[in-house]
N, C-alpha and C positions, 0 to 999 in steps of 0.2 A: 548365698555364694560363699564358698570357703576361701580363705586366705591361703595363697601359695607361698611356700617357703622360698625366700629369695636365693637359696643355694640349691635348689631342687635339680636344675639342669646340671650343675657342676657335679653334684653328688651322683647323678645318673650316669655321668661319664667315668668318674673316679672308681666307683664300685666295680663295673665290668673290667676296668683296666686292672684293678687289684686281683680280680678273679683270673684274668688272663696271665698275670704275673705268677699266680699260684699254679696254673697249668703249665706255664713255661718252666718253672722250677721243678715241678713233679716229673715232667718228661723231658727236661733239659732240651728244649726246642731252640732257644735263641740266646738269651743272656746268661744262662747257666750251663752252656755246653762245655764239653771238654775237647780240646785244650783251650787255654785262655785266649789264644789268637782268635778262635771262633767267637768268643764272647765280645771281644773288642770289635770284630767285624760286624757283629749283629747290632751292637750299640751304635757303631758308626752308621750303619744302614738305616737304623731308626732315626738317627740325627739328621741324615741326608734327606730322608722322607719329610721330616719336619721343616727343613729348610726349603725344600721344593714347594711344599703346600703353603708355607707361609709366604714365599715369593709370589705364588699364584694368587693368594688372597690379596696381597698388597697391590698387585697389578690390577685385580679386579676392583679393588677399592679406588685406585687412582683413576681408572677409566670410568668409574661411575656405575659399574655393573653389580656392585655388592654394597649393601648397607647392613649395619648391625640390626638385628631384630630387637624388638622391645617386648619383654615378656616379664611378668612378675616372678617367674621361675629362675631369672638370671640374676647374677650378683650386681650387675651395673658397673663392674670394674672395667675400664677401658684401657688397654695397653697402648693404643694409638687411636687416632680418629677412625671410627667404624670397625675397630678390632677389639672385641671383647675378650676377656680372659678365657672364657669358655671355648673360643675358637682355637686357641693354642692347645688346650687340653684335648679338644676334639681331633685336631690333626696329629697329635701325639698318639692318641688312641687309635686312630686310623692307620697310622704307619706301623705301630706295634702289632695291631690286629693282623695286618696283612702278612707280616713275617711270622707270627705265631701260627697262623693258618697254614702258611707254607711248610713250616716245620711239622705240623700235624699230618699234612698230606704225605710228606716224605716219610714220616714215621709209619703211617699206615701202609704205604706202598712197600716200604722196606720189610714189613712184617708179613707179606703175603706168602702163603705156602709155596715151596718150590723155587723161591728166590735164591740165587747163588750167593753164597757168603761174601765173595769178593765184591759184589755189587752193592752191598748194603752200606749205606752211609752212617755217620755217627750221630745224626739227628735223633734225639729221643733216647739215646743209649745212656746208661748210667755211667759209663766210662769203661776203661780197659779192665779185664778180669784176668786173674791167674788161673791156673789149672783147677783149682777147687771151686771156682765160680765166684770168689771173693773180689770185690772191687779193689783195684790198685790205682795209684796216681793221686793227683791233687784233689 
């Protein structure tokens, strides 16, 4: 039997989160959107998702419906009774994933042929452009 790295689960959450951040940056879906107010709104929404799911987890722990799993692939770092570090990383991943997927769907739908220009949102756009096609703005 092989020994499992104690950070395996944490790494398996952080790597896809980093990849999502790269997609987010490339297509400006959430945290890299223009203008800055959209970025703040995206970060706030991710934060609210984290707070919501953390409250949900804490309520489940308090009612006895949830207990931390024991695995050799987990760090063993507990932030509260029955609340491992990996759970916070997972709910952050889940919240960020939901909003990045939403941004990707909006981007795909906005790029359909025959879509009126006025109906296109700014999700996924590189930013405002001048007459020559060069990006302008922050």
